[in-house]
PASEBA-1860 file (N, C-alpha, C; in nm, 3 decimals):
! residues 196
1> MSTSPMQM> -5.347/9.636/19.301/-5.217/9.593/19.254/-5.237/9.482/19.153 ~ -5.190/9.503/19.033/-5.210/9.405/18.927/-5.097/9.303/18.927 ~ -5.129/9.185/18.874/-5.031/9.077/18.866/-4.967/9.081/18.729 ~ -4.835/9.078/18.727/-4.765/9.080/18.599/-4.778/8.945/18.530 ~ -4.762/8.943/18.396/-4.769/8.817/18.322/-4.666/8.716/18.373 ~ -4.549/8.763/18.416/-4.445/8.674/18.465/-4.489/8.608/18.595 ~ -4.548/8.687/18.688/-4.595/8.631/18.814/-4.709/8.533/18.789 ~ -4.799/8.566/18.698/-4.911/8.477/18.669/-4.858/8.347/18.611
9> SEARRFQQ> -4.757/8.355/18.527/-4.698/8.236/18.467/-4.634/8.148/18.576 ~ -4.565/8.209/18.671/-4.503/8.132/18.779/-4.610/8.069/18.868 ~ -4.718/8.143/18.894/-4.827/8.089/18.976/-4.891/7.970/18.905 ~ -4.914/7.985/18.776/-4.973/7.876/18.698/-4.879/7.757/18.695 ~ -4.749/7.784/18.679/-4.649/7.677/18.676/-4.647/7.601/18.809 ~ -4.655/7.676/18.919/-4.656/7.615/19.052/-4.779/7.525/19.068 ~ -4.895/7.575/19.026/-5.018/7.495/19.036/-5.010/7.371/18.947 ~ -4.951/7.386/18.831/-4.935/7.269/18.743/-4.842/7.167/18.806
17> LRGHLSYL> -4.735/7.216/18.868/-4.641/7.125/18.934/-4.711/7.046/19.045 ~ -4.788/7.117/19.126/-4.865/7.048/19.233/-4.963/6.948/19.172 ~ -5.026/6.990/19.063/-5.121/6.901/18.995/-5.053/6.775/18.940 ~ -4.934/6.794/18.882/-4.859/6.679/18.828/-4.820/6.583/18.940 ~ -4.773/6.638/19.052/-4.734/6.553/19.164/-4.854/6.475/19.216 ~ -4.967/6.541/19.226/-5.089/6.473/19.272/-5.135/6.368/19.172 ~ -5.131/6.403/19.043/-5.173/6.308/18.939/-5.087/6.182/18.942 ~ -4.958/6.200/18.966/-4.867/6.086/18.973/-4.871/6.017/19.110
25> KLNDAAEA> -4.962/6.064/19.195/-4.979/6.009/19.331/-4.851/6.022/19.415 ~ -4.780/6.130/19.392/-4.663/6.164/19.473/-4.710/6.260/19.582 ~ -4.800/6.211/19.664/-4.870/6.297/19.760/-4.778/6.357/19.865 ~ -4.680/6.282/19.912/-4.590/6.337/20.013/-4.501/6.446/19.952 ~ -4.460/6.427/19.827/-4.383/6.531/19.759/-4.469/6.655/19.737 ~ -4.594/6.635/19.699/-4.685/6.748/19.679/-4.704/6.825/19.809 ~ -4.717/6.752/19.919/-4.735/6.816/20.049/-4.609/6.892/20.092 ~ -4.492/6.843/20.053/-4.366/6.905/20.093/-4.318/7.012/19.996
33> LNRVLDQA> -4.389/7.029/19.886/-4.343/7.120/19.781/-4.314/7.261/19.833 ~ -4.407/7.321/19.906/-4.384/7.457/19.958/-4.260/7.463/20.045 ~ -4.247/7.367/20.135/-4.133/7.363/20.227/-4.001/7.349/20.151 ~ -3.998/7.262/20.050/-3.875/7.241/19.973/-3.842/7.365/19.890 ~ -3.943/7.428/19.832/-3.917/7.549/19.754/-3.865/7.662/19.844 ~ -3.922/7.675/19.965/-3.872/7.775/20.059/-3.729/7.745/20.099 ~ -3.702/7.617/20.126/-3.567/7.576/20.163/-3.469/7.601/20.048 ~ -3.512/7.574/19.927/-3.426/7.596/19.810/-3.391/7.744/19.796
41> RTERMSLT> -3.490/7.829/19.821/-3.465/7.974/19.809/-3.372/8.023/19.919 ~ -3.401/7.985/20.045/-3.321/8.038/20.156/-3.180/7.979/20.159 ~ -3.166/7.853/20.118/-3.034/7.789/20.120/-2.963/7.796/19.985 ~ -3.028/7.861/19.889/-2.974/7.876/19.754/-2.934/7.740/19.694 ~ -3.027/7.647/19.708/-3.005/7.513/19.654/-3.016/7.517/19.503 ~ -2.941/7.430/19.438/-2.954/7.418/19.293/-3.086/7.351/19.261 ~ -3.130/7.363/19.138/-3.254/7.300/19.095/-3.245/7.148/19.114 ~ -3.131/7.092/19.082/-3.111/6.948/19.097/-3.121/6.907/19.244
49> AALERLLE> -3.059/6.985/19.334/-3.064/6.953/19.476/-3.207/6.964/19.530 ~ -3.281/7.063/19.485/-3.420/7.079/19.531/-3.506/6.963/19.481 ~ -3.490/6.925/19.355/-3.566/6.812/19.302/-3.529/6.683/19.373 ~ -3.400/6.666/19.400/-3.356/6.545/19.471/-3.417/6.540/19.609 ~ -3.421/6.654/19.679/-3.481/6.658/19.813/-3.630/6.627/19.808 ~ -3.699/6.681/19.709/-3.841/6.658/19.695/-3.870/6.509/19.670 ~ -3.793/6.447/19.581/-3.813/6.306/19.552/-3.767/6.217/19.668 ~ -3.666/6.261/19.741/-3.621/6.186/19.859/-3.733/6.177/19.963
57> IEVEATEA> -3.806/6.285/19.980/-3.919/6.285/20.073/-4.022/6.182/20.030 ~ -4.052/6.177/19.902/-4.149/6.080/19.851/-4.099/5.937/19.867 ~ -3.973/5.913/19.836/-3.917/5.778/19.848/-3.918/5.732/19.994 ~ -3.880/5.820/20.086/-3.882/5.784/20.229/-4.023/5.751/20.275 ~ -4.120/5.828/20.232/-4.260/5.801/20.271/-4.309/5.670/20.211 ~ -4.272/5.643/20.086/-4.311/5.518/20.022/-4.249/5.399/20.094 ~ -4.123/5.409/20.127/-4.056/5.301/20.200/-4.119/5.279/20.337 ~ -4.156/5.386/20.405/-4.221/5.373/20.536/-4.356/5.304/20.523
65> RRLAARLR> -4.432/5.336/20.419/-4.560/5.269/20.397/-4.541/5.122/20.364 ~ -4.441/5.092/20.283/-4.415/4.952/20.248/-4.371/4.872/20.371 ~ -4.286/4.931/20.454/-4.243/4.864/20.576/-4.363/4.838/20.667 ~ -4.449/4.937/20.682/-4.567/4.920/20.766/-4.657/4.809/20.712 ~ -4.671/4.800/20.582/-4.753/4.695/20.521/-4.690/4.557/20.543 ~ -4.558/4.549/20.526/-4.491/4.420/20.550/-4.502/4.378/20.696 ~ -4.493/4.474/20.788/-4.507/4.443/20.930/-4.649/4.396/20.962 ~ -4.749/4.460/20.903/-4.888/4.415/20.925/-4.907/4.273/20.875
73> FACLPEPW> -4.856/4.246/20.754/-4.871/4.113/20.695/-4.800/4.008/20.779 ~ -4.685/4.042/20.836/-4.603/3.946/20.909/-4.672/3.891/21.034 ~ -4.763/3.967/21.092/-4.835/3.923/21.213/-4.740/3.887/21.328 ~ -4.630/3.960/21.339/-4.537/3.934/21.449/-4.607/3.971/21.580 ~ -4.600/3.885/21.681/-4.675/3.909/21.804/-4.619/4.022/21.891 ~ -4.494/4.055/21.873/-4.429/4.161/21.951/-4.332/4.235/21.861 ~ -4.292/4.358/21.898/-4.198/4.435/21.816/-4.051/4.408/21.852 ~ -4.021/4.287/21.897/-3.885/4.256/21.943/-3.781/4.264/21.833
81> TLNDFDFA> -3.662/4.307/21.872/-3.544/4.305/21.786/-3.436/4.228/21.861 ~ -3.325/4.199/21.795/-3.215/4.129/21.862/-3.158/4.210/21.977 ~ -3.168/4.341/21.969/-3.118/4.425/22.080/-3.198/4.403/22.208 ~ -3.320/4.352/22.197/-3.403/4.327/22.314/-3.366/4.196/22.384 ~ -3.293/4.109/22.317/-3.261/3.978/22.373/-3.142/3.988/22.468 ~ -3.158/3.933/22.586/-3.052/3.936/22.688/-2.971/3.807/22.678 ~ -2.863/3.813/22.602/-2.779/3.695/22.585/-2.714/3.652/22.716 ~ -2.685/3.746/22.804/-2.622/3.713/22.932/-2.716/3.629/23.019
89> AQPGVDEK> -2.846/3.652/23.006/-2.943/3.576/23.086/-2.965/3.436/23.030 ~ -2.923/3.413/22.906/-2.938/3.282/22.842/-2.803/3.236/22.788 ~ -2.713/3.194/22.877/-2.578/3.157/22.832/-2.576/3.037/22.737 ~ -2.684/2.961/22.731/-2.689/2.847/22.640/-2.715/2.888/22.496 ~ -2.750/3.013/22.474/-2.775/3.063/22.338/-2.645/3.116/22.281 ~ -2.605/3.065/22.166/-2.481/3.105/22.100/-2.501/3.240/22.031 ~ -2.455/3.347/22.096/-2.475/3.482/22.041/-2.412/3.498/21.904 ~ -2.296/3.440/21.885/-2.226/3.453/21.756/-2.310/3.388/21.645
97> LIRDLATL> -2.369/3.273/21.673/-2.454/3.207/21.574/-2.578/3.291/21.545 ~ -2.639/3.345/21.649/-2.759/3.427/21.630/-2.725/3.553/21.549 ~ -2.612/3.614/21.578/-2.571/3.734/21.501/-2.546/3.696/21.355 ~ -2.493/3.576/21.333/-2.474/3.530/21.196/-2.610/3.509/21.127 ~ -2.705/3.451/21.200/-2.839/3.434/21.144/-2.901/3.570/21.111 ~ -2.869/3.671/21.189/-2.924/3.806/21.168/-2.877/3.868/21.037 ~ -2.773/3.812/20.975/-2.733/3.860/20.843/-2.834/3.819/20.737 ~ -2.919/3.722/20.772/-3.025/3.669/20.686/-2.972/3.591/20.566
105> RFLDDASN> -2.845/3.548/20.576/-2.788/3.466/20.466/-2.868/3.338/20.447 ~ -2.927/3.287/20.555/-3.003/3.163/20.544/-3.122/3.177/20.450 ~ -3.172/3.300/20.432/-3.281/3.322/20.337/-3.233/3.303/20.194 ~ -3.114/3.352/20.165/-3.059/3.336/20.030/-3.034/3.190/19.997 ~ -2.994/3.113/20.100/-2.967/2.970/20.081/-3.093/2.886/20.089 ~ -3.206/2.948/20.124/-3.333/2.878/20.147/-3.314/2.768/20.252 ~ -3.239/2.801/20.355/-3.214/2.707/20.464/-3.321/2.721/20.571 ~ -3.343/2.614/20.643/-3.434/2.615/20.757/-3.355/2.645/20.883
113> VLFVGPPG> -3.419/2.712/20.975/-3.360/2.739/21.107/-3.458/2.684/21.209 ~ -3.408/2.607/21.302/-3.492/2.546/21.404/-3.433/2.577/21.540 ~ -3.512/2.646/21.623/-3.471/2.674/21.761/-3.531/2.565/21.849 ~ -3.446/2.493/21.921/-3.489/2.384/22.006/-3.448/2.414/22.150 ~ -3.540/2.394/22.243/-3.508/2.414/22.383/-3.633/2.415/22.467 ~ -3.616/2.414/22.597/-3.732/2.416/22.686/-3.803/2.551/22.681 ~ -3.924/2.556/22.734/-3.997/2.683/22.738/-3.919/2.789/22.817 ~ -3.932/2.913/22.772/-3.875/3.025/22.846/-3.731/3.061/22.817
121> VGKTMLSV> -3.671/3.003/22.713/-3.532/3.036/22.684/-3.517/3.140/22.573 ~ -3.629/3.181/22.513/-3.624/3.290/22.415/-3.637/3.248/22.271 ~ -3.687/3.129/22.245/-3.700/3.084/22.106/-3.794/3.174/22.027 ~ -3.908/3.205/22.087/-4.005/3.292/22.018/-3.946/3.431/21.998 ~ -3.882/3.483/22.101/-3.825/3.618/22.091/-3.719/3.625/21.980 ~ -3.634/3.524/21.971/-3.532/3.522/21.866/-3.596/3.507/21.728 ~ -3.699/3.424/21.719/-3.768/3.406/21.590/-3.831/3.536/21.544 ~ -3.897/3.603/21.637/-3.962/3.731/21.604/-3.857/3.835/21.566
129> ALGRAAVE> -3.746/3.839/21.640/-3.640/3.936/21.610/-3.582/3.912/21.471 ~ -3.559/3.786/21.435/-3.509/3.757/21.300/-3.615/3.790/21.195 ~ -3.741/3.763/21.229/-3.850/3.799/21.138/-3.856/3.948/21.114 ~ -3.843/4.024/21.221/-3.846/4.169/21.208/-3.727/4.219/21.124 ~ -3.611/4.160/21.146/-3.494/4.198/21.066/-3.519/4.169/20.917 ~ -3.583/4.057/20.889/-3.614/4.023/20.750/-3.715/4.121/20.691 ~ -3.817/4.158/20.769/-3.915/4.256/20.723/-3.846/4.389/20.691 ~ -3.759/4.432/20.782/-3.689/4.560/20.762/-3.593/4.555/20.645
137> AGHRVYFT> -3.547/4.434/20.609/-3.459/4.418/20.493/-3.539/4.409/20.363 ~ -3.673/4.415/20.373/-3.756/4.417/20.254/-3.819/4.284/20.218 ~ -3.806/4.183/20.304/-3.862/4.051/20.275/-4.003/4.038/20.331 ~ -4.081/3.954/20.266/-4.214/3.919/20.318/-4.196/3.808/20.420 ~ -4.258/3.827/20.535/-4.247/3.735/20.648/-4.387/3.706/20.698 ~ -4.408/3.584/20.747/-4.536/3.552/20.810/-4.509/3.468/20.934 ~ -4.572/3.506/21.045/-4.557/3.438/21.173/-4.688/3.366/21.206 ~ -4.678/3.241/21.247/-4.794/3.165/21.291/-4.748/3.063/21.394
145> TAAELAAK> -4.843/3.005/21.464/-4.809/2.894/21.553/-4.839/2.765/21.480 ~ -4.782/2.656/21.527/-4.807/2.527/21.464/-4.955/2.492/21.470 ~ -5.019/2.520/21.582/-5.162/2.490/21.597/-5.245/2.571/21.498 ~ -5.214/2.701/21.482/-5.288/2.784/21.386/-5.265/2.735/21.244 ~ -5.142/2.698/21.212/-5.109/2.649/21.079/-5.188/2.522/21.049 ~ -5.188/2.428/21.144/-5.262/2.303/21.123/-5.410/2.329/21.107 ~ -5.464/2.418/21.188/-5.608/2.449/21.180/-5.643/2.511/21.045 ~ -5.560/2.604/20.998/-5.588/2.669/20.869/-5.575/2.570/20.755
153> CHKAALEG> -5.475/2.484/20.761/-5.458/2.383/20.655/-5.575/2.284/20.656 ~ -5.618/2.243/20.774/-5.729/2.149/20.785/-5.857/2.211/20.729 ~ -5.884/2.334/20.768/-6.003/2.403/20.718/-5.998/2.419/20.566 ~ -5.881/2.456/20.515/-5.866/2.473/20.370/-5.888/2.341/20.297 ~ -5.838/2.232/20.354/-5.857/2.100/20.291/-6.005/2.063/20.288 ~ -6.076/2.090/20.397/-6.218/2.058/20.403/-6.299/2.143/20.305 ~ -6.255/2.266/20.283/-6.328/2.359/20.195/-6.281/2.354/20.050 ~ -6.188/2.264/20.020/-6.139/2.253/19.883/-6.046/2.366/19.841
161> RWKTCMNF> -5.982/2.430/19.938/-5.891/2.542/19.909/-5.747/2.505/19.942 ~ -5.714/2.378/19.934/-5.581/2.331/19.973/-5.470/2.404/19.899 ~ -5.481/2.411/19.767/-5.375/2.474/19.686/-5.360/2.622/19.721 ~ -5.471/2.690/19.739/-5.466/2.832/19.776/-5.396/2.850/19.911 ~ -5.428/2.762/20.005/-5.367/2.768/20.138/-5.216/2.745/20.127 ~ -5.177/2.644/20.051/-5.033/2.614/20.035/-4.960/2.729/19.965 ~ -5.026/2.789/19.867/-4.965/2.904/19.798/-4.944/3.020/19.896 ~ -5.041/3.040/19.986/-5.027/3.147/20.084/-4.906/3.122/20.174
169> FAGPKLLI> -4.894/3.002/20.228/-4.784/2.974/20.320/-4.649/2.960/20.250 ~ -4.651/2.934/20.120/-4.526/2.926/20.044/-4.482/3.063/19.993 ~ -4.570/3.164/20.005/-4.542/3.297/19.950/-4.434/3.376/20.021 ~ -4.437/3.383/20.153/-4.337/3.465/20.223/-4.196/3.408/20.208 ~ -4.100/3.495/20.208/-3.959/3.453/20.204/-3.922/3.382/20.333 ~ -3.986/3.423/20.444/-3.960/3.361/20.574/-4.093/3.327/20.640 ~ -4.115/3.200/20.665/-4.233/3.153/20.738/-4.186/3.108/20.876 ~ -4.236/3.172/20.978/-4.200/3.139/21.116/-4.315/3.058/21.175
177> IDELGYLP> -4.284/2.936/21.217/-4.383/2.849/21.281/-4.340/2.832/21.426 ~ -4.414/2.893/21.515/-4.381/2.891/21.657/-4.454/2.777/21.728 ~ -4.401/2.740/21.841/-4.462/2.639/21.929/-4.476/2.504/21.862 ~ -4.386/2.472/21.774/-4.386/2.341/21.710/-4.347/2.237/21.813 ~ -4.435/2.141/21.836/-4.406/2.035/21.932/-4.448/2.067/22.074 ~ -4.502/2.186/22.100/-4.545/2.221/22.236/-4.674/2.152/22.273 ~ -4.770/2.159/22.183/-4.902/2.103/22.210/-4.928/1.992/22.110 ~ -4.991/1.885/22.155/-5.025/1.780/22.059/-5.131/1.831/21.962
185> LPEDGASA> -5.112/1.802/21.837/-5.209/1.844/21.735/-5.312/1.734/21.720 ~ -5.438/1.769/21.699/-5.537/1.666/21.673/-5.498/1.587/21.549 ~ -5.535/1.463/21.542/-5.498/1.378/21.430/-5.536/1.441/21.297 ~ -5.658/1.496/21.288/-5.698/1.556/21.161/-5.621/1.684/21.133 ~ -5.580/1.758/21.239/-5.500/1.879/21.219/-5.360/1.847/21.175 ~ -5.300/1.744/21.233/-5.164/1.708/21.198/-5.159/1.655/21.055 ~ -5.262/1.581/21.015/-5.262/1.527/20.879/-5.300/1.632/20.776 ~ -5.346/1.749/20.822/-5.384/1.854/20.728/-5.263/1.909/20.655
193> GRPR> -5.145/1.884/20.706/-5.023/1.928/20.638/-4.992/1.846/20.515 ~ -5.069/1.740/20.494/-5.047/1.656/20.375/-5.176/1.649/20.295 ~ -5.170/1.677/20.165/-5.292/1.667/20.083/-5.336/1.521/20.072 ~ -5.462/1.503/20.051/-5.516/1.366/20.036/-5.524/1.327/19.891
END
């Protein structure tokens, strides 16, 4: 059975399309191409609808990769969200205020948020939940403890990397410093927050 020039042209066109998608590093779209073309044929989708579906697959995959990268960078200790917080168990926590903070307006205002209270009331959980919300909204977030921050700053100062260290901690839109005031910092660690 011989292949007609029209079929050969369509086969070549299909291979070129896959090649173009791969060349442009649209790997998820390239992988979904057969499925989208089959769907377009069976559902009688327009060319525009099929192309939109193909690019939607690539955009969703790209967004998922970016979210995963932001989550890795954030170093959040747990995957907590605000839905995990039991406001009824902590009546001293103002749920309305926390829900307002969850809008992340404080990031636009470059405002600081400080959770104060005894151990075990959920300060870390709320901080992580707000951090996760910020990550999911597309912001860069970094979580650290006060002791880790002081140690890194002190080491950077000793190694002559003070400016690099400060640039790193100034980079994220939201820097979460946990356990501030819980443990006494060594004198040299506490002073590491100030350049000499």
